[in-house]
N, C-alpha and C positions, 0 to 999 in steps of 0.2 A: 063474296064469291062461295058460292056452295063446292064442295070436294066432289070431283066427280070420277069415273073410271080413267081419264085422259090425264097423262102424266103432266103436273104443273112446270110451266117455264119460267123462266127469269121474267120474259115478255108478262106474265100473269101478275107478276109479283109488283112489276112496275106499275101497270094499270091499275090495280086495287092501292095503292102508296100514292099514284099521280107522280111518281116520280119517272125519271129516266133510266134506261137501263143499263146505262154506265153509272149512276149512280147504286143502283142494287148491287151490281156486279161490285163495287169498290165497297160499300157496307160488307157485304158477305165475305170479302177477302180483308176485313179489316183497315182497312188503307186511311191514311193519319190526316186526310182533307176529307172527311165525311165525320159530322159531327155525332159524337156517343148517342145524341138521343135518335138520331136518324138509326143507325147500327141497331138501338134498342129497336127498332119498330119495325125493320128489314127482319131481325134474326127471329122475331117474334112473330111475323107474320109466316114467315119459311117454316118454323116449326109447327103451328097450326095446320097450314096445307100439306105439310109432308114434303116439303119440295126437297126434290135432291137433285144435285147441281150434275149436269150435263159432263161427264169425266170426256169423253170422246171431243166433244168442242172446247173444252178447256186444253187438251192436249194440243190442238191444232191453233188454239192462239199460243200456248206457252212454247210449241216444241218439245215437250216432254208429256210422258203418259205416266210417268213412275210405276211402268210395268216391265217385268224383267221375264223373258220369255225361256221357256226350259222346254226342251225335246230330250226325250229317253228311248231306248229302244222298246222296254218293256216294264212291267213293274213287277213282273214275276219274281219270287226270291225276296231276300232281305238289304242286297246291296244297293237298287238303286233307290226304292221306298228311304234308305239310309241317307243317301246322298242329295235326295228331293228335301229330305228334313234337314240337313244341314245347311239348304240354298235358303228356303223359306227363312229359317232361324237368324242367319244374317243379313239376309234383304229386307226382312221386315224391321230390325233394327234402324236399316239403313233407309227406312221410308219406301220401299219398293213391293207393289205386288207381287205374287208370280202365277204366270199362265203355264200350266203344266200341258204338256201333249204326248203324246203315244206313236212312235211311230212302228209298233208291232214288226221290227227287223224289217219293215219295206220300205224301200229307196223311195217309192213314186208317194208315199204317206208322208215321209219326210220331206220331201219336196213342199207338199202340201201345206204342212206346217210353217214351213218358210214363208212361203207365201202369205199365209193366215197372221202369221206374225207382223210381217213387214206391213200388210194393210192396219192391222192395229195400233203401228207405228211406236211399237215397245222401244225402252230404251238399250235395251241390250239381248244378246241371243245367247243361252248356253245349251250346249248339244253334246250328247254322246251319240256317236254314227250308228246306223243298222249296219247290220253285218251283212247286208246286199248292197250298200253304198262304194262305188267303185268310180266315181265319178263326181268332184265336187264345183260345179258351177255356180249351185245355190245357193254355196256355202261364200263362194267370191261375191256373188249378189248382194249377199249381207255387207261384206266389206267394204262394196262398191258405195252402197250407202252411206258409207260412214257411221255403221252402228256398229258397237264394240261386240266381238266375238269370242268367246271362250269354250273351247272345249272341255268335255272330263271323261275320263277312263278311256274312251275309244276318241281317237283323233287320227287324221288324214296327215300322208305326207307332203304337206304344202309349206311354202316359206314364208315366212314372217306370222305364222299363227300361233295363238295365245292357246295354253293348255294345260289342266292339272290332271296327273296320272299318278299310278301306285307304281312303286317299282316292282313290277311283275317279273323282269328279267332276276333281280336279287332274290325275290321271293321263292321264285321256281329254283334257283340255283342252291339255295340253304335249302329248299324241301328235299333237292334230289340228294346233297352233302348229306341231310339227312338218315336217307335210304340207305345211303351208303355205308354209314357208320354203325348202321344197324347189321352189316354183314351183306345187304343186297347186293348183287352185281348184273343178274338180268333185270335189268327197271325198263320197264314199257312206260310208254308216254301214251295218252289217249289227248289227240293233239285237236286243238279248235281250227278255225279259219286262218292261215297264213297268211291274209290280206289284211289281218286287224292286227293294230300294233299290240292289243293285248297278249293275244294268244301266239304272235309270232314270237313275242321277249318271253314266253313262259316257255316255248322249245325251245330256244337259244338258251336260257339259264341252264334246262335240265343238259342239255348237249355240253355246253362247256364245262359244267360241273364233273359230269362223266368222264372228260377227258383231262382235265384239271388232276383226277384222283386217278388216273392211270387205268382208266377203263373205258374200251373201244365204244363208240357209237353205232348202235346196229338200228339200219333202217328197219329193217323186220319187226323190230319192236315197237315202231312208231305207228300207231292205226289214228288217221284220219275219223273223227268223230261225223257221223252223220248229222246230227245236231248236238246242243248242251244239255239236254233233258237225259231222263232214266233211259228212256228208248234206246239213244246215241251209246250211252255208254255198257249197258246190254248187249247190243250188237257188237261193240267193238269189244268187249270181253269175249264173248263166243270166237269171235276169230281168233283170239287169241290161244284160247285153248284149244281149239279145231287143226290151229297151224303147228308148225315144228319149233315156236318160236316160243315156248311156255317160260312166262316170267317168273320171277321172285319178288317182285314187286311192280304192283300198279301205280303211275302218277297220273291222275286224269286232270286235265285244262279247267273243269269245271266240277263242284260240289256234286251237282244234281247227276253229271254223268259217272264219277265216282259210285254214286249211291245205286244207278242201275247196273254198274260193275260190281258190286256187293251181292246184290239180287242172284246174280248169276253162279259166283261162289258158293254162297249158301245153296244153291240148286243141285251144285256138283259136288258138295259135302267138301269142298275146300276150307280150312280153317284159316282165318285172318286174325292175325297176322303171321301164325306158324308157318303154315304154306305159303301162301303169298298175301305179303304187307301192302296196305292199300291207302292212297293221300288222294285229296280234293285239292280244291282252291277257291277261296273265296269266304268260308267261314260261316255258312249258314247259319240261322239256329239250330236245325234239326241235326247237325254233324255231333251235338252234344247229347241227343235224345237218342239215336242208334245203337244199337249194340254188333261190333265194337264201336266206341266213339269214334269218330274219322278227323284224323291228321289232315289239317287243311293250313290256310295261310289268310289271315285275315287282314284285308284292303285298307280299313278304314274309310268306311263309306260318307260319315257325318263330315269327318275333317277334308275330306276330297271337295265334297258340297261348299265347305266354310272357304276354301281356298279359293274355288272357282268364282265364287261371289267376289272376295277380294280382289283377284284379278281383274274380275268385270269394273269393277269401283276405281282401281287405277287406270284401267285402260281409258273410264272415262273420263277422267280428269286431265291425264297427258297419252292420249293415244301411240304417240310416236314414241316414247321412251320405253312403253311395255311391249310394243312390237316384238312378235316371235319368241315371248317368254314361256319357256316351257316348266312348270313345276313339278318335282317327282318327289312324293311322298313315300316314306318306308313302310314296308309290311312287316308284318309278326308270324312267326311259325309258331304256329298250335299243334305242337305232337300230344297224340291222343293213342289210345289203346290199335286203334288199327294199322298202326305202324312200330309199337314197343313192345321189346324184348323182354323188358324187365331192366336193362342196362341203366346204370345211373347216368344222367346225360348233363352235356355241357352245362354251364351257367348260362350261356345266352339262349336257351330254349325257352319256350315259352311253356308251360306247360299245362292243359287247360280241360 
C-alpha cells in the first residue's frame, strides 16, 4: 500500500496484513494473547506507513483521554506562565498532556473553553477565573459530569470546590506591616476587584494590619483600580496626588499598577521611598530591574501549579475524600529599595 495524503487507519493495517482490526489493536497495545511475531509485523508496518493512533477514538473506548484542561485569565506577566509551567511539569510526569486555554478575562470565552474541554473529554479541568466571572453554572456543569475540577489562584465562593491559592491575606498583612515599620502612617491601597478572592483578601490584609498597629483605616486612601496594568495604577496615583488625602506610602494590589504609580511619582518629582514609599504584589521579574527596585510579594506560581495537579490526581482517585479541599500556600515578602529607608530589617523579611 503506497502512502498517500490520507491518514492511515487501523483498518488499513488490518487489510494489508490480512488480520482482524481487533488483532491489530491488541498487537499495538502489546496484549499478551498476540504472538511476538504478529506484534513485530504490525509494529513494522505501522512504522513504515507512519500510522498515528486516533487518540480521540481511543479515549472514547477507554473513557480516558489523558488530557488535562487548563484555563487561565491571561498569559501577561510572569505569574500565570509560572503556574502553567508547574502544571505541565507535574502533569507530564503523571502521564497527562495539557490543553491550555486563555479566557482573556472574558466570562463568555471562559464558558466556551469549558464546553470545548468537555467535548474533548478531558480527564480534569484546572481553572483560574476571569475577572468578569460572577456566576458559576459552567463550573457546576463540569462537576455534574463527574470530572475533577480544581481552581487555582482565583476561585469562586461555592460549596465543596477544590482549589489552590496563595495566602494573599497574609502577604498583604506582612507588606502593610513592613510599611508601618518604616514609619509610614498614611498608607494608600490601590485595590483590585473586590468580587475576586485574591484582591479581596489583599485589601482585607491591608485593613487588618493597620488596625492591629493602631492606625485607623481611611476609606479615602483606598482607590479602586480601573485595571490591573500601568494605566490603572497611573490614574489611581494621579487621583491620590490631586486629592486632600496625600499618602506617605502606596500599596498596589498588582505590580504593574505599582509601576504605573511610579511613573506618575517620577513625573511629579516625588522621591521613592523618601517622600512616598511604594510596593506591589506578585513579584514580577521587572520589579528587580527598575529604579528603585520595587518591594513586592512573591506568590510561588510554580508551586501553585504543581499543587493544583496533585489535588487533581487525588480527586481522580478518591473524589469524595477531597471534595471541598482548599490548599493555601505561603507567600514571601520581598523588601526592596522602593520601601526601605536603610533601617536594619527583622530577620523574617526576604531582601532581594
